C-alpha positions as CSV (number, residue, x, y, z in Angstrom):
1,X,3.8,14.8,1.8
2,X,3.7,11.5,-0.2
3,X,0.5,9.6,-0.7
4,X,0.3,5.8,-0.3
5,X,-3.1,4.3,-1.2
6,X,-4.3,0.7,-1.0
7,X,-7.2,-0.6,-3.0
8,X,-10.0,-2.1,-0.8
9,X,-12.4,-3.1,-3.5
10,X,-13.9,-6.6,-3.3
11,X,-11.1,-8.4,-5.1
12,X,-8.3,-6.7,-3.2
13,X,-10.1,-7.1,0.1
14,X,-10.2,-10.9,-0.5
15,X,-6.5,-10.9,-1.3
16,X,-5.5,-9.2,2.0
17,X,-5.7,-5.4,1.4
18,X,-6.5,-4.8,5.1
19,X,-3.4,-6.8,6.2
20,X,-1.3,-4.8,3.8
21,X,-2.7,-1.5,5.3
22,X,-1.8,-2.8,8.8
23,X,1.7,-3.6,7.7
24,X,2.1,-0.1,6.1
25,X,0.7,1.6,9.3
26,X,3.2,-0.3,11.3
27,X,6.1,0.6,9.0
28,X,5.1,4.3,9.0
29,X,4.9,4.4,12.8
30,X,8.2,2.4,13.3
31,X,10.1,4.7,11.0
32,X,8.5,7.9,12.3
33,X,7.1,8.8,8.9
34,X,3.6,10.0,10.0
35,X,4.4,13.6,8.8
36,X,5.8,12.3,5.5
37,X,3.4,9.7,4.3
38,X,-0.4,9.9,4.0
39,X,-1.9,6.4,4.0
40,X,-5.4,5.9,2.6
41,X,-7.8,3.4,1.1
42,X,-9.5,3.6,-2.3
43,X,-12.1,1.6,-4.1
44,X,-11.2,-0.4,-7.2
45,X,-8.1,0.5,-9.1
46,X,-9.2,-1.6,-12.1
47,X,-6.4,-4.2,-11.6
48,X,-8.6,-6.9,-10.1
49,X,-6.9,-10.0,-11.6
50,X,-3.6,-9.1,-9.9
51,X,-2.6,-9.0,-6.3
52,X,-3.6,-6.0,-4.1
53,X,-3.2,-2.7,-5.9
54,X,-1.1,0.0,-4.2
55,X,-0.5,3.5,-5.6
56,X,2.2,6.0,-4.7
57,X,1.4,9.6,-5.3
58,X,-1.6,8.6,-7.5
59,X,0.7,6.9,-10.0
60,X,0.2,3.6,-11.8
61,X,-0.8,0.8,-9.4
62,X,1.7,-1.7,-8.1
63,X,0.7,-5.3,-7.3
64,X,1.6,-6.1,-3.7
65,X,1.1,-9.3,-1.7
66,X,1.0,-9.7,2.1
67,X,4.4,-11.4,1.9
68,X,5.9,-8.7,-0.2
69,X,4.4,-5.7,1.6
70,X,7.5,-5.1,3.9
71,X,9.9,-5.2,1.0
72,X,7.7,-2.9,-1.1
73,X,7.6,-0.3,1.6
74,X,11.3,-0.5,2.3
75,X,12.1,-0.2,-1.4
76,X,9.9,2.8,-2.1
77,X,10.1,4.7,1.2
78,X,13.2,3.8,3.1
79,X,15.8,3.2,0.4
80,X,15.2,6.3,-1.8
């Protein structure tokens, strides 16, 4: 199972972390990936000056915006 985590620390929260979580939840459900992707939240990835931090399989954080969340998910989970 792959892990997808979204930072919900103060800075990321203000930049739309919860909106990104909702987008990822929707994409997981629409693509029937509930048994393949574990979505979680984590506190502060130490990337506070960038957009919302998102990690895949505990790797280095990616910076994701609300507007780019759909494309990010498609690129990393649907086009592999």
